[in-house]
Biopython code that builds the backbone (N, CA, C, O; Angstrom):
import numpy as np
from Bio.PDB.StructureBuilder import StructureBuilder

atoms = [
    (1, "ILE", "N", (3.703, 2.375, -8.686)),
    (1, "ILE", "CA", (4.966, 2.229, -7.989)),
    (1, "ILE", "C", (5.961, 3.172, -8.649)),
    (1, "ILE", "O", (6.052, 3.250, -9.874)),
    (2, "MET", "N", (6.705, 3.886, -7.811)),
    (2, "MET", "CA", (7.641, 4.882, -8.309)),
    (2, "MET", "C", (8.906, 4.824, -7.463)),
    (2, "MET", "O", (8.832, 4.650, -6.246)),
    (3, "ASP", "N", (10.047, 4.967, -8.089)),
    (3, "ASP", "CA", (11.306, 5.023, -7.348)),
    (3, "ASP", "C", (11.738, 6.471, -7.201)),
    (3, "ASP", "O", (11.648, 7.255, -8.145)),
    (4, "ASP", "N", (12.209, 6.820, -6.005)),
    (4, "ASP", "CA", (12.808, 8.127, -5.802)),
    (4, "ASP", "C", (14.022, 7.953, -4.907)),
    (4, "ASP", "O", (14.444, 6.826, -4.651)),
    (5, "LYS", "N", (14.587, 9.047, -4.430)),
    (5, "LYS", "CA", (15.823, 8.956, -3.645)),
    (5, "LYS", "C", (15.648, 8.209, -2.330)),
    (5, "LYS", "O", (16.641, 7.831, -1.708)),
    (6, "TYR", "N", (14.415, 7.987, -1.893)),
    (6, "TYR", "CA", (14.151, 7.272, -0.647)),
    (6, "TYR", "C", (13.822, 5.802, -0.876)),
    (6, "TYR", "O", (13.612, 5.067, 0.089)),
    (7, "GLY", "N", (13.772, 5.362, -2.117)),
    (7, "GLY", "CA", (13.425, 3.982, -2.438)),
    (7, "GLY", "C", (12.108, 3.914, -3.180)),
    (7, "GLY", "O", (11.588, 4.932, -3.636)),
    (8, "ALA", "N", (11.570, 2.710, -3.299)),
    (8, "ALA", "CA", (10.325, 2.501, -4.041)),
    (8, "ALA", "C", (9.132, 2.986, -3.228)),
    (8, "ALA", "O", (8.986, 2.639, -2.056)),
    (9, "LEU", "N", (8.291, 3.782, -3.850)),
    (9, "LEU", "CA", (7.035, 4.234, -3.253)),
    (9, "LEU", "C", (5.910, 3.428, -3.878)),
    (9, "LEU", "O", (5.799, 3.373, -5.103)),
    (10, "THR", "N", (5.087, 2.810, -3.069)),
    (10, "THR", "CA", (3.927, 2.070, -3.545)),
    (10, "THR", "C", (2.697, 2.877, -3.180)),
    (10, "THR", "O", (2.338, 2.970, -2.007)),
    (11, "PHE", "N", (2.045, 3.466, -4.183)),
    (11, "PHE", "CA", (0.861, 4.283, -3.926)),
    (11, "PHE", "C", (-0.338, 3.378, -3.692)),
    (11, "PHE", "O", (-0.570, 2.432, -4.445)),
    (12, "THR", "N", (-1.095, 3.674, -2.647)),
    (12, "THR", "CA", (-2.170, 2.805, -2.192)),
    (12, "THR", "C", (-3.392, 3.622, -1.818)),
    (12, "THR", "O", (-3.279, 4.681, -1.200)),
    (13, "ARG", "N", (-4.555, 3.126, -2.194)),
    (13, "ARG", "CA", (-5.814, 3.720, -1.735)),
    (13, "ARG", "C", (-6.403, 2.780, -0.696)),
    (13, "ARG", "O", (-6.480, 1.571, -0.913)),
    (14, "ILE", "N", (-6.819, 3.343, 0.436)),
    (14, "ILE", "CA", (-7.431, 2.551, 1.499)),
    (14, "ILE", "C", (-8.936, 2.520, 1.229)),
    (14, "ILE", "O", (-9.588, 3.564, 1.257)),
    (15, "TYR", "N", (-9.488, 1.344, 0.971)),
    (15, "TYR", "CA", (-10.909, 1.206, 0.662)),
    (15, "TYR", "C", (-11.764, 1.037, 1.904)),
    (15, "TYR", "O", (-12.904, 1.502, 1.934)),
    (16, "SER", "N", (-11.237, 0.377, 2.936)),
    (16, "SER", "CA", (-12.008, 0.217, 4.175)),
    (16, "SER", "C", (-11.045, 0.009, 5.335)),
    (16, "SER", "O", (-9.914, -0.441, 5.146)),
    (17, "GLY", "N", (-11.497, 0.336, 6.519)),
    (17, "GLY", "CA", (-10.686, 0.152, 7.712)),
    (17, "GLY", "C", (-9.567, 1.161, 7.801)),
    (17, "GLY", "O", (-9.684, 2.287, 7.317)),
    (18, "LYS", "N", (-8.469, 0.742, 8.434)),
    (18, "LYS", "CA", (-7.318, 1.624, 8.565)),
    (18, "LYS", "C", (-6.035, 0.822, 8.411)),
    (18, "LYS", "O", (-6.020, -0.397, 8.584)),
    (19, "LEU", "N", (-4.984, 1.514, 8.090)),
    (19, "LEU", "CA", (-3.671, 0.921, 7.891)),
    (19, "LEU", "C", (-2.727, 1.593, 8.873)),
    (19, "LEU", "O", (-2.630, 2.820, 8.905)),
    (20, "GLU", "N", (-2.032, 0.800, 9.673)),
    (20, "GLU", "CA", (-1.126, 1.352, 10.672)),
    (20, "GLU", "C", (0.307, 0.921, 10.400)),
    (20, "GLU", "O", (0.568, -0.202, 9.966)),
    (21, "LYS", "N", (1.221, 1.833, 10.663)),
    (21, "LYS", "CA", (2.648, 1.549, 10.557)),
    (21, "LYS", "C", (2.996, 0.364, 11.459)),
    (21, "LYS", "O", (2.579, 0.313, 12.616)),
    (22, "GLY", "N", (3.759, -0.584, 10.923)),
    (22, "GLY", "CA", (4.193, -1.735, 11.703)),
    (22, "GLY", "C", (3.303, -2.959, 11.608)),
    (22, "GLY", "O", (3.680, -4.028, 12.089)),
    (23, "THR", "N", (2.123, -2.831, 10.996)),
    (23, "THR", "CA", (1.239, -3.992, 10.890)),
    (23, "THR", "C", (1.625, -4.854, 9.690)),
    (23, "THR", "O", (2.303, -4.394, 8.772)),
    (24, "ASN", "N", (1.189, -6.094, 9.714)),
    (24, "ASN", "CA", (1.404, -7.006, 8.595)),
    (24, "ASN", "C", (0.152, -7.044, 7.738)),
    (24, "ASN", "O", (-0.965, -7.074, 8.256)),
    (25, "VAL", "N", (0.342, -7.041, 6.424)),
    (25, "VAL", "CA", (-0.771, -7.142, 5.483)),
    (25, "VAL", "C", (-0.524, -8.330, 4.567)),
    (25, "VAL", "O", (0.619, -8.716, 4.321)),
    (26, "LEU", "N", (-1.603, -8.898, 4.072)),
    (26, "LEU", "CA", (-1.537, -10.010, 3.129)),
    (26, "LEU", "C", (-1.685, -9.476, 1.717)),
    (26, "LEU", "O", (-2.616, -8.723, 1.430)),
    (27, "ASN", "N", (-0.780, -9.858, 0.836)),
    (27, "ASN", "CA", (-0.907, -9.568, -0.583)),
    (27, "ASN", "C", (-1.646, -10.759, -1.177)),
    (27, "ASN", "O", (-1.075, -11.842, -1.306)),
    (28, "THR", "N", (-2.915, -10.565, -1.539)),
    (28, "THR", "CA", (-3.726, -11.693, -2.001)),
    (28, "THR", "C", (-3.283, -12.217, -3.362)),
    (28, "THR", "O", (-3.630, -13.341, -3.724)),
    (29, "PHE", "N", (-2.531, -11.438, -4.118)),
    (29, "PHE", "CA", (-2.038, -11.890, -5.416)),
    (29, "PHE", "C", (-0.884, -12.880, -5.244)),
    (29, "PHE", "O", (-0.829, -13.902, -5.928)),
    (30, "THR", "N", (0.041, -12.569, -4.320)),
    (30, "THR", "CA", (1.218, -13.419, -4.124)),
    (30, "THR", "C", (1.037, -14.427, -2.994)),
    (30, "THR", "O", (1.745, -15.432, -2.937)),
    (31, "GLY", "N", (0.090, -14.160, -2.094)),
    (31, "GLY", "CA", (-0.105, -15.020, -0.932)),
    (31, "GLY", "C", (0.902, -14.773, 0.175)),
    (31, "GLY", "O", (0.940, -15.516, 1.155)),
    (32, "LYS", "N", (1.721, -13.734, 0.032)),
    (32, "LYS", "CA", (2.750, -13.416, 1.023)),
    (32, "LYS", "C", (2.311, -12.247, 1.899)),
    (32, "LYS", "O", (1.524, -11.400, 1.479)),
    (33, "THR", "N", (2.832, -12.217, 3.118)),
    (33, "THR", "CA", (2.571, -11.076, 3.993)),
    (33, "THR", "C", (3.770, -10.138, 3.953)),
    (33, "THR", "O", (4.912, -10.558, 3.766)),
    (34, "GLU", "N", (3.472, -8.860, 4.133)),
    (34, "GLU", "CA", (4.510, -7.836, 4.196)),
    (34, "GLU", "C", (4.204, -6.912, 5.361)),
    (34, "GLU", "O", (3.044, -6.688, 5.705)),
    (35, "ARG", "N", (5.257, -6.380, 5.961)),
    (35, "ARG", "CA", (5.113, -5.452, 7.074)),
    (35, "ARG", "C", (5.091, -4.029, 6.530)),
    (35, "ARG", "O", (5.899, -3.671, 5.673)),
    (36, "ILE", "N", (4.162, -3.222, 7.032)),
    (36, "ILE", "CA", (4.093, -1.814, 6.642)),
    (36, "ILE", "C", (5.184, -1.067, 7.403)),
    (36, "ILE", "O", (5.102, -0.918, 8.622)),
    (37, "GLY", "N", (6.202, -0.600, 6.691)),
    (37, "GLY", "CA", (7.311, 0.107, 7.319)),
    (37, "GLY", "C", (6.997, 1.572, 7.546)),
    (37, "GLY", "O", (6.886, 2.021, 8.687)),
    (38, "ARG", "N", (6.855, 2.312, 6.467)),
    (38, "ARG", "CA", (6.569, 3.747, 6.565)),
    (38, "ARG", "C", (5.372, 4.078, 5.694)),
    (38, "ARG", "O", (5.213, 3.533, 4.601)),
    (39, "ILE", "N", (4.531, 4.979, 6.190)),
    (39, "ILE", "CA", (3.375, 5.487, 5.457)),
    (39, "ILE", "C", (3.591, 6.985, 5.294)),
    (39, "ILE", "O", (3.856, 7.684, 6.272)),
    (40, "VAL", "N", (3.481, 7.478, 4.074)),
    (40, "VAL", "CA", (3.643, 8.913, 3.850)),
    (40, "VAL", "C", (2.485, 9.457, 3.025)),
    (40, "VAL", "O", (1.974, 8.793, 2.123)),
    (41, "GLU", "N", (2.085, 10.681, 3.356)),
    (41, "GLU", "CA", (1.130, 11.430, 2.544)),
    (41, "GLU", "C", (1.951, 12.326, 1.633)),
    (41, "GLU", "O", (2.865, 13.016, 2.084)),
    (42, "MET", "N", (1.623, 12.311, 0.361)),
    (42, "MET", "CA", (2.358, 13.102, -0.614)),
    (42, "MET", "C", (1.661, 14.442, -0.813)),
    (42, "MET", "O", (0.436, 14.508, -0.926)),
    (43, "HIS", "N", (2.454, 15.509, -0.855)),
    (43, "HIS", "CA", (1.962, 16.862, -1.099)),
    (43, "HIS", "C", (2.872, 17.476, -2.160)),
    (43, "HIS", "O", (3.920, 18.038, -1.842)),
    (44, "ALA", "N", (2.463, 17.363, -3.423)),
    (44, "ALA", "CA", (3.282, 17.801, -4.560)),
    (44, "ALA", "C", (4.634, 17.101, -4.486)),
    (44, "ALA", "O", (4.695, 15.879, -4.620)),
    (45, "ASP", "N", (5.729, 17.852, -4.273)),
    (45, "ASP", "CA", (7.049, 17.215, -4.226)),
    (45, "ASP", "C", (7.552, 17.001, -2.799)),
    (45, "ASP", "O", (8.722, 16.675, -2.597)),
    (46, "SER", "N", (6.683, 17.180, -1.815)),
    (46, "SER", "CA", (7.073, 16.928, -0.425)),
    (46, "SER", "C", (6.222, 15.805, 0.143)),
    (46, "SER", "O", (5.227, 15.400, -0.458)),
    (47, "ARG", "N", (6.616, 15.314, 1.291)),
    (47, "ARG", "CA", (5.888, 14.209, 1.908)),
    (47, "ARG", "C", (5.823, 14.425, 3.409)),
    (47, "ARG", "O", (6.671, 15.091, 4.004)),
    (48, "GLU", "N", (4.786, 13.839, 4.005)),
    (48, "GLU", "CA", (4.609, 13.908, 5.452)),
    (48, "GLU", "C", (4.408, 12.485, 5.961)),
    (48, "GLU", "O", (3.476, 11.797, 5.544)),
    (49, "GLU", "N", (5.283, 12.047, 6.860)),
    (49, "GLU", "CA", (5.161, 10.699, 7.408)),
    (49, "GLU", "C", (4.024, 10.663, 8.421)),
    (49, "GLU", "O", (3.904, 11.552, 9.264)),
    (50, "VAL", "N", (3.188, 9.623, 8.332)),
    (50, "VAL", "CA", (2.062, 9.443, 9.248)),
    (50, "VAL", "C", (2.119, 8.027, 9.822)),
    (50, "VAL", "O", (2.749, 7.139, 9.247)),
    (51, "ASP", "N", (1.460, 7.830, 10.953)),
    (51, "ASP", "CA", (1.432, 6.510, 11.583)),
    (51, "ASP", "C", (0.239, 5.680, 11.142)),
    (51, "ASP", "O", (0.270, 4.451, 11.208)),
    (52, "THR", "N", (-0.836, 6.371, 10.680)),
    (52, "THR", "CA", (-2.085, 5.692, 10.334)),
    (52, "THR", "C", (-2.706, 6.326, 9.097)),
    (52, "THR", "O", (-2.620, 7.539, 8.903)),
    (53, "ALA", "N", (-3.334, 5.498, 8.257)),
    (53, "ALA", "CA", (-4.147, 5.969, 7.137)),
    (53, "ALA", "C", (-5.493, 5.270, 7.252)),
    (53, "ALA", "O", (-5.568, 4.130, 7.708)),
    (54, "GLN", "N", (-6.557, 5.954, 6.837)),
    (54, "GLN", "CA", (-7.899, 5.382, 6.979)),
    (54, "GLN", "C", (-8.620, 5.358, 5.639)),
    (54, "GLN", "O", (-8.133, 5.889, 4.642)),
    (55, "ALA", "N", (-9.787, 4.731, 5.639)),
    (55, "ALA", "CA", (-10.575, 4.581, 4.414)),
    (55, "ALA", "C", (-10.709, 5.921, 3.696)),
    (55, "ALA", "O", (-11.040, 6.937, 4.307)),
    (56, "GLY", "N", (-10.447, 5.905, 2.393)),
    (56, "GLY", "CA", (-10.534, 7.104, 1.568)),
    (56, "GLY", "C", (-9.188, 7.762, 1.324)),
    (56, "GLY", "O", (-9.045, 8.536, 0.377)),
    (57, "ASP", "N", (-8.201, 7.472, 2.156)),
    (57, "ASP", "CA", (-6.876, 8.075, 2.001)),
    (57, "ASP", "C", (-6.113, 7.423, 0.851)),
    (57, "ASP", "O", (-6.254, 6.229, 0.587)),
    (58, "ILE", "N", (-5.309, 8.229, 0.181)),
    (58, "ILE", "CA", (-4.352, 7.735, -0.799)),
    (58, "ILE", "C", (-2.982, 8.083, -0.247)),
    (58, "ILE", "O", (-2.658, 9.256, -0.057)),
    (59, "VAL", "N", (-2.184, 7.063, 0.009)),
    (59, "VAL", "CA", (-0.879, 7.249, 0.637)),
    (59, "VAL", "C", (0.178, 6.467, -0.135)),
    (59, "VAL", "O", (-0.139, 5.651, -1.000)),
    (60, "ALA", "N", (1.421, 6.731, 0.190)),
    (60, "ALA", "CA", (2.531, 5.965, -0.375)),
    (60, "ALA", "C", (3.159, 5.141, 0.737)),
    (60, "ALA", "O", (3.341, 5.622, 1.855)),
    (61, "LEU", "N", (3.487, 3.902, 0.421)),
    (61, "LEU", "CA", (4.137, 2.998, 1.363)),
    (61, "LEU", "C", (5.573, 2.804, 0.904)),
    (61, "LEU", "O", (5.830, 2.615, -0.285)),
    (62, "LEU", "N", (6.503, 2.850, 1.839)),
    (62, "LEU", "CA", (7.905, 2.633, 1.512)),
    (62, "LEU", "C", (8.335, 1.254, 1.971)),
    (62, "LEU", "O", (7.947, 0.797, 3.046)),
    (63, "GLY", "N", (9.142, 0.591, 1.147)),
    (63, "GLY", "CA", (9.724, -0.687, 1.524)),
    (63, "GLY", "C", (8.918, -1.920, 1.157)),
    (63, "GLY", "O", (9.255, -3.016, 1.603)),
    (64, "MET", "N", (7.873, -1.783, 0.366)),
    (64, "MET", "CA", (7.089, -2.948, -0.050)),
    (64, "MET", "C", (7.877, -3.682, -1.139)),
    (64, "MET", "O", (8.120, -3.124, -2.209)),
    (65, "LYS", "N", (8.272, -4.920, -0.873)),
    (65, "LYS", "CA", (9.144, -5.656, -1.787)),
    (65, "LYS", "C", (8.403, -6.543, -2.785)),
    (65, "LYS", "O", (8.903, -6.768, -3.887)),
    (66, "ASN", "N", (7.230, -7.049, -2.428)),
    (66, "ASN", "CA", (6.522, -8.011, -3.275)),
    (66, "ASN", "C", (5.199, -7.481, -3.809)),
    (66, "ASN", "O", (4.361, -8.262, -4.260)),
    (67, "THR", "N", (5.000, -6.179, -3.767)),
    (67, "THR", "CA", (3.726, -5.600, -4.181)),
    (67, "THR", "C", (3.899, -4.839, -5.488)),
    (67, "THR", "O", (4.843, -4.066, -5.654)),
    (68, "GLN", "N", (2.968, -5.073, -6.419)),
    (68, "GLN", "CA", (3.001, -4.396, -7.706)),
    (68, "GLN", "C", (1.624, -3.824, -8.014)),
    (68, "GLN", "O", (0.656, -4.083, -7.300)),
    (69, "THR", "N", (1.553, -3.049, -9.078)),
    (69, "THR", "CA", (0.301, -2.435, -9.503)),
    (69, "THR", "C", (-0.787, -3.487, -9.662)),
    (69, "THR", "O", (-0.579, -4.516, -10.304)),
    (70, "GLY", "N", (-1.950, -3.220, -9.070)),
    (70, "GLY", "CA", (-3.094, -4.114, -9.186)),
    (70, "GLY", "C", (-3.221, -5.127, -8.067)),
    (70, "GLY", "O", (-4.243, -5.808, -7.976)),
    (71, "HIS", "N", (-2.222, -5.248, -7.217)),
    (71, "HIS", "CA", (-2.299, -6.192, -6.102)),
    (71, "HIS", "C", (-3.196, -5.641, -5.000)),
    (71, "HIS", "O", (-3.290, -4.428, -4.816)),
    (72, "THR", "N", (-3.849, -6.532, -4.273)),
    (72, "THR", "CA", (-4.698, -6.162, -3.140)),
    (72, "THR", "C", (-3.967, -6.501, -1.850)),
    (72, "THR", "O", (-3.469, -7.613, -1.677)),
    (73, "LEU", "N", (-3.909, -5.522, -0.944)),
    (73, "LEU", "CA", (-3.349, -5.733, 0.387)),
    (73, "LEU", "C", (-4.499, -5.732, 1.372)),
    (73, "LEU", "O", (-5.381, -4.877, 1.293)),
    (74, "CYS", "N", (-4.503, -6.682, 2.305)),
    (74, "CYS", "CA", (-5.616, -6.765, 3.254)),
    (74, "CYS", "C", (-5.150, -7.355, 4.576)),
    (74, "CYS", "O", (-3.996, -7.757, 4.724)),
    (75, "ASP", "N", (-6.068, -7.398, 5.532)),
    (75, "ASP", "CA", (-5.830, -8.014, 6.834)),
    (75, "ASP", "C", (-5.659, -9.516, 6.615)),
    (75, "ASP", "O", (-6.523, -10.144, 6.004)),
    (76, "PRO", "N", (-4.564, -10.107, 7.099)),
    (76, "PRO", "CA", (-4.364, -11.548, 6.900)),
    (76, "PRO", "C", (-5.477, -12.404, 7.508)),
    (76, "PRO", "O", (-5.707, -13.526, 7.057)),
    (77, "ASP", "N", (-6.170, -11.885, 8.525)),
    (77, "ASP", "CA", (-7.256, -12.635, 9.163)),
    (77, "ASP", "C", (-8.580, -12.514, 8.420)),
    (77, "ASP", "O", (-9.510, -13.274, 8.689)),
    (78, "GLN", "N", (-8.678, -11.557, 7.478)),
    (78, "GLN", "CA", (-9.906, -11.352, 6.704)),
    (78, "GLN", "C", (-9.548, -11.135, 5.237)),
    (78, "GLN", "O", (-9.711, -10.028, 4.725)),
    (79, "PRO", "N", (-9.063, -12.169, 4.553)),
    (79, "PRO", "CA", (-8.633, -11.988, 3.167)),
    (79, "PRO", "C", (-9.772, -11.545, 2.250)),
    (79, "PRO", "O", (-10.894, -12.044, 2.331)),
    (80, "ALA", "N", (-9.450, -10.600, 1.385)),
    (80, "ALA", "CA", (-10.405, -10.102, 0.389)),
    (80, "ALA", "C", (-9.600, -9.653, -0.822)),
    (80, "ALA", "O", (-8.522, -9.077, -0.675)),
    (81, "THR", "N", (-10.114, -9.913, -2.004)),
    (81, "THR", "CA", (-9.431, -9.514, -3.229)),
    (81, "THR", "C", (-10.331, -8.596, -4.030)),
    (81, "THR", "O", (-11.501, -8.902, -4.261)),
    (82, "LEU", "N", (-9.776, -7.465, -4.455)),
    (82, "LEU", "CA", (-10.508, -6.552, -5.327)),
    (82, "LEU", "C", (-10.313, -6.978, -6.779)),
    (82, "LEU", "O", (-9.340, -7.654, -7.116)),
    (83, "GLU", "N", (-11.242, -6.578, -7.622)),
    (83, "GLU", "CA", (-11.148, -6.849, -9.059)),
    (83, "GLU", "C", (-9.848, -6.253, -9.590)),
    (83, "GLU", "O", (-9.580, -5.075, -9.357)),
    (84, "PRO", "N", (-9.030, -7.039, -10.300)),
    (84, "PRO", "CA", (-7.765, -6.487, -10.810)),
    (84, "PRO", "C", (-7.999, -5.447, -11.897)),
    (84, "PRO", "O", (-9.014, -5.466, -12.592)),
    (85, "MET", "N", (-7.034, -4.538, -12.025)),
    (85, "MET", "CA", (-7.106, -3.512, -13.056)),
    (85, "MET", "C", (-6.787, -4.134, -14.408)),
    (85, "MET", "O", (-5.978, -5.057, -14.500)),
    (86, "VAL", "N", (-7.424, -3.624, -15.451)),
    (86, "VAL", "CA", (-7.165, -4.095, -16.810)),
    (86, "VAL", "C", (-6.534, -2.946, -17.581)),
    (86, "VAL", "O", (-7.073, -1.840, -17.614)),
    (87, "PHE", "N", (-5.393, -3.211, -18.197)),
    (87, "PHE", "CA", (-4.692, -2.197, -18.967)),
    (87, "PHE", "C", (-4.826, -2.516, -20.449)),
    (87, "PHE", "O", (-4.523, -3.634, -20.864)),
    (88, "PRO", "N", (-5.275, -1.552, -21.258)),
    (88, "PRO", "CA", (-5.410, -1.807, -22.696)),
    (88, "PRO", "C", (-4.038, -1.988, -23.343)),
    (88, "PRO", "O", (-3.034, -1.458, -22.867)),
    (89, "ASP", "N", (-4.019, -2.746, -24.435)),
    (89, "ASP", "CA", (-2.751, -2.976, -25.153)),
    (89, "ASP", "C", (-2.327, -1.759, -25.920)),
    (89, "ASP", "O", (-1.288, -1.775, -26.579)),
]
sb = StructureBuilder()
sb.init_structure("model")
sb.init_model(0)
sb.init_chain("A")
sb.init_seg("    ")
for serial, (resi, resn, name, xyz) in enumerate(atoms, 1):
    if name == "N":
        sb.init_residue(resn, " ", resi, " ")
    sb.init_atom(name, np.array(xyz, "f"), 0.0, 1.0, " ", f" {name:<3s}", serial, name[0])
structure = sb.get_structure()
């Protein structure tokens, strides 16, 4: 997660399926749903807004309020949790 002049960017890797602007996703860590506002592809210091991201893409999401590093976002109708990341002390 990174803050810039446009707000908080939440970097996300899509492991399966696709992610579309305007859809709701479930954060399996918090149990809350969030709406995908904007999806952007980052290119060095510039960005390109896209409507859809698919498996294998790494994108940034803008406006995610309850999502932090290590959280899993998924389809609310098919909940799935990935193994959390472990950070050394």
